[in-house]
Backbone as CSV, one residue per row, in Angstrom:
resi,resn,N_x,N_y,N_z,CA_x,CA_y,CA_z,C_x,C_y,C_z
1,MET,31.745,-3.275,7.625,31.147,-3.695,6.465,29.650,-3.078,6.121
2,LYS,29.570,-3.126,4.537,28.555,-2.492,4.285,27.152,-3.121,4.194
3,LYS,25.994,-2.981,4.387,24.941,-3.554,4.739,23.473,-3.703,3.416
4,VAL,22.951,-4.679,3.047,21.874,-4.571,2.422,20.737,-3.931,3.145
5,ALA,19.909,-2.663,2.253,19.138,-2.445,2.713,18.004,-2.751,2.442
6,VAL,16.966,-3.169,2.915,15.394,-3.670,2.457,14.671,-3.126,2.654
7,TYR,13.422,-2.174,1.900,12.933,-1.133,2.135,11.512,-1.818,1.743
8,CYS,10.347,-1.386,2.612,9.144,-1.696,2.282,8.018,-0.579,2.451
9,ARG,6.784,-0.269,1.977,6.125,0.714,1.944,4.795,0.396,1.503
10,VAL,3.867,0.719,2.497,2.207,0.526,1.999,1.798,1.955,2.099
11,SER,0.395,2.044,1.633,0.043,3.776,1.590,-0.613,4.115,3.036
12,THR,-1.252,2.819,3.473,-1.882,3.721,4.226,-1.683,2.415,5.671
13,TYR,-2.351,2.754,6.889,-2.224,2.476,7.853,-3.204,1.040,8.431
14,ASP,-3.918,0.776,7.141,-4.790,-0.180,7.211,-4.449,-1.342,6.316
15,GLN,-3.582,-1.175,5.684,-2.556,-2.474,4.994,-1.349,-3.429,5.704
16,GLU,-1.685,-3.787,6.824,-0.732,-4.336,7.470,-0.481,-5.808,6.492
17,LYS,-1.710,-6.539,6.103,-1.094,-7.382,5.409,-0.659,-7.197,4.166
18,GLY,-0.194,-5.986,3.102,0.643,-6.002,2.270,1.457,-5.681,2.704
19,LEU,2.024,-4.766,3.643,3.041,-4.997,4.385,3.952,-6.337,4.638
20,GLN,3.212,-7.151,4.811,3.762,-8.621,5.440,3.518,-9.151,4.043
21,SER,3.139,-9.363,3.127,3.443,-10.065,2.097,4.464,-9.380,1.319
22,GLN,5.028,-7.846,1.438,6.307,-7.388,0.490,7.016,-8.007,1.579
23,GLU,7.325,-8.131,2.934,8.285,-8.141,3.823,9.086,-10.049,2.932
24,LYS,7.734,-10.627,3.342,8.036,-12.118,2.926,8.521,-12.473,1.602
25,ALA,8.064,-11.932,0.444,8.675,-11.676,-1.130,9.956,-11.214,-1.125
26,LEU,10.422,-9.891,0.024,11.454,-9.552,0.118,12.960,-10.836,0.865
27,GLN,11.914,-11.087,1.880,13.076,-12.065,2.617,13.506,-13.265,2.002
28,ASP,12.402,-13.726,1.203,12.667,-15.157,0.319,13.696,-14.660,-1.108
29,TYR,13.511,-13.442,-1.377,14.532,-13.044,-2.590,15.974,-12.792,-1.847
30,CYS,16.335,-12.389,-0.793,17.214,-11.872,-0.438,18.233,-13.609,0.593
31,SER,16.933,-14.241,0.860,17.723,-15.806,1.374,17.915,-16.472,-0.191
32,ASN,17.387,-16.529,-1.205,17.454,-17.344,-2.199,19.051,-16.800,-3.043
33,HIS,19.110,-15.246,-2.685,19.963,-14.501,-3.521,21.611,-14.792,-2.704
34,GLY,21.523,-15.126,-1.601,22.490,-14.765,-0.866,22.782,-13.763,-0.065
35,PHE,21.663,-13.031,-0.127,22.193,-11.612,0.804,22.281,-11.703,2.568
36,GLY,22.932,-11.473,3.243,22.920,-11.624,4.567,23.006,-10.003,4.980
37,ASN,23.480,-9.909,6.325,23.143,-8.380,6.912,22.232,-7.696,6.331
38,LEU,20.762,-7.891,6.594,19.950,-7.222,6.247,19.433,-5.791,7.192
39,VAL,19.330,-4.838,6.949,18.482,-4.055,7.791,17.291,-3.289,6.809
40,TRP,16.092,-3.681,7.879,14.897,-3.646,7.219,14.625,-1.914,7.775
41,TYR,13.586,-1.190,6.555,13.098,-0.119,7.263,11.465,-0.087,6.091
42,LYS,10.345,0.384,6.617,9.594,-0.187,6.681,8.486,1.377,7.082
43,ASP,7.880,1.378,5.881,6.762,2.901,5.964,5.700,2.468,6.071
44,LYS,4.375,3.402,6.356,3.066,3.314,5.951,2.454,4.518,6.162
45,ILE,3.042,4.829,5.032,2.822,6.039,4.157,2.591,6.107,2.620
46,THR,1.934,7.366,2.402,1.898,7.483,0.445,3.309,7.551,0.275
47,GLY,3.560,6.985,-0.931,4.820,7.465,-1.736,4.869,8.674,-2.437
48,SER,3.862,9.362,-2.503,3.747,10.963,-2.881,4.885,11.587,-2.213
49,LYS,5.260,11.059,-1.098,5.968,12.240,-0.057,7.518,11.631,-0.016
50,THR,8.278,12.503,-0.123,9.620,11.710,0.333,10.135,11.667,1.621
51,ASP,9.133,12.745,2.416,9.343,12.862,3.787,8.624,11.962,4.431
52,ARG,9.385,10.607,4.656,9.187,9.241,5.267,9.747,9.201,6.121
53,PRO,9.618,8.664,7.451,10.325,8.004,8.708,11.276,7.325,8.478
54,ALA,11.382,5.925,7.683,11.905,4.756,7.850,13.034,5.497,6.050
55,PHE,11.996,6.091,5.087,12.955,6.417,4.189,13.836,7.313,4.355
56,ASN,13.609,8.029,5.390,14.774,9.226,5.471,15.789,8.816,6.192
57,LYS,15.692,7.557,7.268,16.951,6.988,7.982,17.768,6.254,6.824
58,LEU,17.136,5.418,5.662,17.582,4.755,4.398,18.448,5.864,3.876
59,GLN,17.807,6.998,3.942,18.479,8.155,3.185,19.805,8.141,3.463
60,LYS,19.935,8.301,4.876,21.066,8.836,6.062,21.867,8.071,5.720
61,ALA,21.540,6.430,5.947,22.525,5.269,5.901,23.157,5.521,4.642
62,ILE,22.714,5.875,3.393,23.154,5.960,2.098,24.176,6.841,2.048
63,PHE,23.628,8.203,2.582,24.812,9.700,2.730,25.923,8.989,3.645
64,ASP,25.606,8.251,4.190,26.898,8.010,5.425,28.109,6.824,4.617
65,GLY,27.481,6.076,3.846,28.253,5.051,3.094,27.819,3.953,3.815
66,LYS,26.557,3.687,4.371,26.733,2.380,4.953,25.745,1.241,4.344
67,VAL,25.360,1.786,3.266,24.602,0.909,2.487,25.290,0.654,1.177
68,ASP,25.429,-0.433,0.541,25.632,-0.708,-0.673,24.693,-1.091,-1.810
69,THR,23.763,-1.691,-1.175,22.414,-2.499,-2.226,21.316,-2.117,-1.311
70,VAL,20.418,-1.578,-2.410,19.021,-1.564,-1.571,17.888,-2.658,-2.647
71,VAL,17.519,-3.451,-1.561,15.827,-3.998,-2.266,14.854,-3.713,-1.974
72,VAL,13.924,-3.269,-3.050,12.538,-3.042,-2.747,12.134,-4.067,-3.506
73,TRP,10.319,-4.233,-3.091,9.301,-4.895,-4.209,9.215,-4.175,-5.715
74,LYS,8.679,-3.169,-5.415,8.754,-2.739,-6.661,9.557,-1.287,-6.920
75,LEU,9.702,-0.173,-7.714,10.371,0.648,-8.141,9.153,2.310,-7.363
76,ASP,8.121,1.818,-7.519,7.260,2.497,-7.041,6.810,2.968,-5.163
77,ARG,7.745,1.486,-4.692,7.741,1.949,-3.278,8.786,2.951,-2.867
78,LEU,9.528,3.332,-3.584,10.430,4.485,-3.517,9.948,5.632,-3.599
79,SER,9.138,5.964,-4.595,8.293,6.884,-4.864,7.489,6.974,-5.942
80,ARG,6.202,7.362,-6.072,5.259,7.566,-6.852,5.311,9.122,-7.959
81,SER,6.507,9.510,-7.411,6.616,10.848,-8.275,7.911,10.790,-9.248
82,LEU,7.569,10.974,-10.444,8.664,10.970,-11.620,9.852,11.493,-11.032
83,LYS,9.629,13.018,-11.067,10.645,13.448,-10.621,11.277,13.108,-9.347
84,ASP,10.761,12.734,-8.386,11.665,12.417,-6.981,12.201,10.899,-7.299
85,GLY,10.945,10.183,-8.084,11.774,8.741,-8.126,13.198,8.954,-8.939
86,ILE,13.393,9.591,-10.196,14.245,10.123,-11.070,15.785,10.469,-10.074
87,ASN,15.471,11.287,-9.196,16.171,12.053,-8.185,17.342,10.887,-7.434
88,ILE,15.980,9.860,-6.534,16.387,9.183,-5.907,17.338,8.367,-6.451
89,LEU,16.812,7.916,-7.461,17.671,6.720,-8.018,18.905,7.418,-8.790
90,THR,19.068,8.598,-9.323,20.172,9.400,-9.531,21.073,9.227,-8.488
91,ASP,20.826,9.972,-7.730,21.333,10.156,-6.016,22.300,8.721,-5.548
92,TRP,21.172,7.529,-5.777,21.746,6.337,-4.974,22.846,5.845,-6.287
93,LEU,22.551,5.790,-7.554,23.673,5.266,-8.407,24.806,6.044,-8.319
94,GLU,24.484,7.335,-8.199,26.003,8.090,-8.436,26.995,7.431,-6.917
95,LYS,26.221,7.242,-6.013,27.000,6.894,-4.253,27.189,5.353,-4.603
96,ASP,27.272,4.660,-5.992,27.510,3.501,-6.416,26.699,2.436,-5.691
97,VAL,25.323,2.716,-5.037,24.551,1.893,-4.608,23.718,1.099,-5.530
98,ARG,23.521,-0.314,-5.487,22.983,-1.182,-6.315,21.580,-1.155,-5.723
99,ILE,20.510,-1.124,-6.792,19.073,-1.284,-6.670,18.847,-2.262,-7.303
100,ILE,17.956,-2.623,-6.189,16.891,-3.921,-6.903,15.381,-3.925,-6.704
101,ALA,14.696,-4.361,-7.543,13.365,-4.373,-7.745,12.977,-5.530,-7.829
102,THR,12.430,-6.523,-7.026,12.011,-7.697,-7.333,11.367,-8.393,-8.084
103,SER,10.085,-7.782,-7.522,9.014,-8.377,-8.615,8.770,-8.019,-10.119
104,GLN,9.553,-7.052,-10.331,10.205,-6.240,-11.920,11.359,-6.889,-12.181
105,GLN,11.809,-7.916,-11.621,13.291,-8.696,-12.088,14.125,-7.446,-12.616
106,LEU,14.074,-6.237,-12.056,15.139,-5.251,-12.308,16.310,-4.905,-11.309
107,ASP,17.429,-5.107,-11.593,18.762,-4.794,-10.666,19.333,-3.589,-11.578
108,PHE,19.819,-2.482,-10.761,20.172,-1.334,-11.520,21.811,-0.655,-10.811
109,SER,22.563,-0.393,-11.704,23.543,-0.385,-11.404,24.379,0.827,-11.954
110,GLY,25.194,1.663,-11.829,26.052,2.470,-12.481,25.111,3.400,-13.563
111,ALA,26.100,3.840,-14.771,25.294,4.822,-15.343,23.937,3.821,-16.216
112,VAL,24.395,2.901,-16.654,23.227,2.513,-17.562,21.997,2.212,-16.985
113,GLY,22.086,1.653,-15.439,21.165,1.542,-14.870,20.205,2.860,-14.317
114,GLN,21.024,3.964,-14.241,20.147,4.864,-13.997,19.711,5.291,-15.219
115,LEU,19.901,4.867,-16.278,19.300,5.303,-18.012,17.853,5.006,-17.898
116,ILE,18.324,3.461,-17.646,17.082,2.641,-17.463,15.934,2.679,-16.488
117,ALA,16.460,3.177,-15.417,15.276,3.373,-14.289,14.631,4.587,-14.469
118,SER,15.139,5.573,-15.244,14.618,6.792,-15.631,13.353,6.738,-16.371
119,VAL,13.720,5.553,-17.537,12.851,5.489,-18.323,11.544,4.933,-17.919
120,LEU,11.952,3.716,-16.926,10.685,3.045,-16.182,9.959,3.828,-15.583
121,PHE,10.613,4.823,-14.738,9.795,6.175,-14.154,8.960,6.547,-14.884
122,ALA,9.087,7.150,-15.876,8.629,8.095,-16.991,7.766,7.192,-17.521
123,VAL,7.802,5.646,-17.520,6.292,4.961,-18.349,5.131,4.787,-17.277
124,ALA,6.180,4.561,-16.112,5.070,4.572,-15.079,3.922,5.510,-14.769
125,ALA,4.707,6.577,-15.009,3.970,8.011,-14.657,3.197,8.645,-15.936
126,MET,3.410,7.951,-17.022,2.449,8.169,-18.075,1.478,7.351,-17.895
127,GLU,1.457,5.876,-17.506,0.468,5.112,-16.941,-0.585,5.595,-16.066
128,ARG,0.187,6.234,-15.062,-0.704,6.596,-13.847,-1.726,7.826,-14.214
129,GLU,-1.052,8.542,-14.923,-1.600,9.786,-15.579,-2.399,9.494,-16.611
130,ASN,-2.536,8.328,-16.928,-3.989,8.083,-18.143,-4.990,7.403,-17.518
131,LEU,-4.751,6.433,-16.303,-5.840,6.121,-15.353,-5.948,7.270,-14.738
132,ARG,-5.663,8.344,-14.710,-6.290,9.710,-13.962,-7.223,10.249,-14.850
133,GLU,-7.133,10.324,-16.069,-7.583,10.363,-16.867,-8.591,9.775,-17.687
134,ASN,-8.301,8.558,-17.430,-9.741,7.698,-17.920,-11.008,7.934,-16.676
135,THR,-10.457,7.844,-15.364,-11.318,7.747,-14.206,-12.137,9.124,-14.350
136,LYS,-11.230,10.066,-14.697,-12.127,11.181,-14.867,-12.836,11.529,-15.884
137,ARG,-12.756,10.855,-16.762,-13.690,10.795,-18.206,-14.795,10.161,-17.923
138,GLY,-14.527,8.931,-17.296,-15.512,7.924,-16.705,-16.619,8.500,-15.995
139,ILE,-16.102,9.399,-14.710,-17.143,9.815,-13.700,-17.970,10.815,-14.636
140,ALA,-17.299,11.926,-15.436,-18.147,12.853,-16.191,-19.358,12.010,-16.989
141,ALA,-18.649,10.949,-17.673,-19.636,10.490,-18.504,-21.081,9.694,-17.770
142,ALA,-20.602,9.320,-16.090,-21.512,8.977,-15.398,-22.732,10.263,-14.884
143,ARG,-22.011,11.187,-15.160,-22.687,12.330,-14.207,-23.672,12.911,-15.222
144,SER,-23.242,12.821,-16.544,-23.684,13.190,-17.659,-25.408,12.299,-17.959
145,ARG,-24.970,11.073,-17.706,-26.345,10.173,-17.387,-27.091,10.131,-16.590
146,GLY,-26.853,10.854,-15.204,-27.384,11.280,-14.247,-27.335,10.441,-13.130
147,VAL,-26.550,9.940,-13.295,-25.706,8.884,-12.318,-25.230,9.582,-10.992
148,LYS,-25.873,9.395,-9.828,-24.808,10.503,-8.525,-23.816,9.662,-8.015
149,LEU,-22.647,10.325,-8.006,-21.563,9.793,-7.183,-21.492,10.382,-6.054
150,GLY,-20.180,9.629,-5.046,-20.482,9.931,-4.007,-19.720,8.754,-2.733
151,LYS,-20.050,9.023,-1.851,-19.276,7.874,-0.745,-20.484,7.118,-0.567
152,ARG,-20.179,5.985,-0.468,-21.458,5.128,0.297,-22.235,5.624,1.934
153,PRO,-22.852,5.412,2.140,-23.741,5.857,3.475,-23.229,4.950,4.228
154,LYS,-22.487,5.234,5.501,-22.591,4.305,6.592,-23.547,3.488,7.141
155,LEU,-23.445,2.259,7.404,-24.418,1.227,8.174,-24.158,1.570,9.971
156,PHE,-24.992,2.037,10.601,-25.282,1.870,11.672,-25.997,1.125,12.677
157,THR,-25.565,1.161,14.081,-26.548,0.203,14.750,-27.749,-0.087,14.788
158,LYS,-28.230,1.072,14.451,-29.892,1.619,14.728,-30.657,0.995,13.217
159,ASP,-29.486,0.402,12.330,-30.209,-0.245,11.397,-30.304,-1.428,11.497
160,ILE,-28.907,-2.063,12.199,-28.958,-3.638,12.527,-29.679,-3.981,13.378
161,VAL,-29.232,-3.448,14.561,-29.754,-4.352,16.013,-30.979,-4.446,15.996
162,PRO,-32.089,-3.554,15.434,-33.299,-4.037,15.338,-33.633,-5.168,14.565
163,LEU,-32.864,-5.423,13.630,-33.248,-6.670,13.193,-32.654,-7.947,13.634
164,LEU,-31.719,-7.798,14.261,-30.752,-9.194,15.110,-31.782,-9.353,16.066
165,GLN,-32.683,-8.348,16.809,-33.543,-8.776,17.610,-34.956,-8.959,17.166
166,ASP,-35.201,-9.027,16.135,-36.055,-9.498,15.486,-35.739,-11.157,14.896
167,GLY,-34.694,-11.663,15.016,-34.196,-13.124,14.634,-33.601,-13.594,13.724
168,PHE,-33.153,-12.175,13.099,-32.540,-11.969,11.767,-30.755,-12.812,12.295
169,SER,-30.423,-13.231,11.308,-28.675,-14.031,11.751,-28.189,-12.546,10.801
170,ILE,-26.720,-12.954,11.273,-25.847,-12.091,10.858,-26.086,-11.774,9.322
171,ARG,-25.883,-12.897,8.294,-26.106,-13.062,7.127,-27.880,-12.843,6.442
172,GLY,-28.361,-12.966,7.403,-30.044,-12.561,7.060,-29.934,-10.963,7.175
173,VAL,-29.324,-10.317,8.192,-28.926,-8.807,8.319,-28.374,-8.201,7.265
174,ALA,-27.396,-8.841,6.653,-27.113,-8.674,5.490,-27.801,-8.279,4.193
175,LYS,-28.397,-9.613,3.940,-28.975,-9.569,3.181,-30.375,-8.527,2.585
176,LYS,-31.360,-8.131,3.782,-31.919,-7.556,4.116,-31.502,-5.942,3.803
177,LEU,-29.994,-5.609,4.433,-29.806,-4.213,4.139,-28.782,-4.042,2.912
178,GLY,-28.991,-5.251,2.254,-28.052,-5.171,0.864,-26.540,-5.112,1.035
179,LYS,-26.129,-5.558,2.354,-25.086,-5.019,2.660,-24.223,-6.610,2.469
180,THR,-22.662,-7.023,2.759,-22.217,-8.064,2.762,-22.019,-8.286,4.344
181,PRO,-21.870,-9.590,5.374,-21.929,-9.837,6.137,-20.573,-9.000,7.041
182,GLN,-19.478,-9.239,6.162,-18.172,-8.383,6.852,-18.749,-7.006,6.849
183,ALA,-20.023,-6.361,5.946,-20.113,-4.980,6.453,-20.681,-4.906,8.123
184,ILE,-21.395,-5.951,8.124,-22.441,-5.772,9.127,-21.405,-6.043,10.352
185,TYR,-20.379,-7.040,10.249,-19.447,-6.856,11.340,-18.605,-6.054,11.974
186,ASP,-18.129,-5.157,10.511,-17.175,-4.084,10.608,-18.243,-2.802,11.050
187,ALA,-19.798,-2.669,11.236,-20.117,-1.581,11.741,-20.641,-1.895,13.202
188,LEU,-20.998,-2.995,13.350,-21.128,-3.257,14.765,-19.819,-3.057,15.771
189,LYS,-18.522,-3.534,14.839,-17.285,-3.255,15.955,-16.601,-1.509,15.682
190,ARG,-17.558,-0.798,14.621,-16.983,0.772,14.718,-17.597,1.724,15.655
191,GLU,-18.981,0.849,16.121,-19.687,1.713,17.476,-19.732,0.703,19.000
192,ASN,-18.638,0.167,18.686,-18.244,-0.598,20.086,-19.462,-1.692,20.716
193,VAL,-20.245,-2.629,19.443,-21.351,-3.502,20.301,-20.572,-4.485,20.080
194,ASP,-20.848,-5.209,21.304,-20.485,-6.323,21.493,-21.378,-7.474,21.128
195,LEU,-21.169,-8.317,20.003,-22.076,-8.836,19.517,-22.438,-10.416,20.173
196,ASP,-21.754,-10.650,21.117,-21.685,-12.252,21.680,-22.826,-11.297,23.065
197,LYS,-22.687,-10.462,23.636,-23.913,-9.624,24.942,-24.708,-9.242,24.206
198,LEU,-24.873,-8.660,23.216,-26.132,-8.388,22.530,-26.996,-9.801,22.581
199,ARG,-26.389,-11.014,21.617,-26.685,-11.767,21.620,-27.514,-12.649,22.919
200,GLU,-26.927,-12.620,23.725,-27.305,-13.039,25.510,-28.500,-11.963,25.948
201,GLN,-28.427,-10.723,25.435,-29.723,-10.041,25.776,-31.401,-10.440,24.618
202,ILE,-30.437,-11.020,23.751,-31.909,-11.106,23.020,-32.225,-12.673,23.414
203,ARG,-31.543,-13.282,23.938,-32.149,-14.729,24.115,-32.494,-14.393,25.340
204,ALA,-32.291,-13.764,26.190,-32.849,-13.560,27.693,-34.394,-13.197,27.639
């Protein structure tokens, strides 16, 4: 019996919530549409590359004729490249694989599905290119006004601990340094500072 493949992808390893939200949406869709015998494929890597561990396994399963339906959250989960995306869809549709993008309410199969999917990928690629061009223009305009661009400086415990020792709360430290409380917690965590132990030392 052929299986329904469910493919999820997020771009980086710090997006576990994004992966979980995709999984839930896809699971709900499959349950509501009577899809059983699911096989899950999950990647945490950029969609600009086709060499992805889970994606490679999915490709092999399709090549071996073990999959007849692929369910994804959005088409760009398969690829963010126009050329690669169209090639992927063309290959799969030629193998009589049905492709469903749940959040976009798209359901592709056969030659007509191949044509529509190609057009959608082209539109998505144009939108990304427009966004890049707008970003470039925005940066150029900011620089022409003398705005300095670059990464925000990191917070370090040498900036935070003295304020805590002076009796400031986390919220107070954040306000003093012009940061959010979460940024303070993240800085302490990054440098392995045990906040509870630090508070005990301050109280002693």
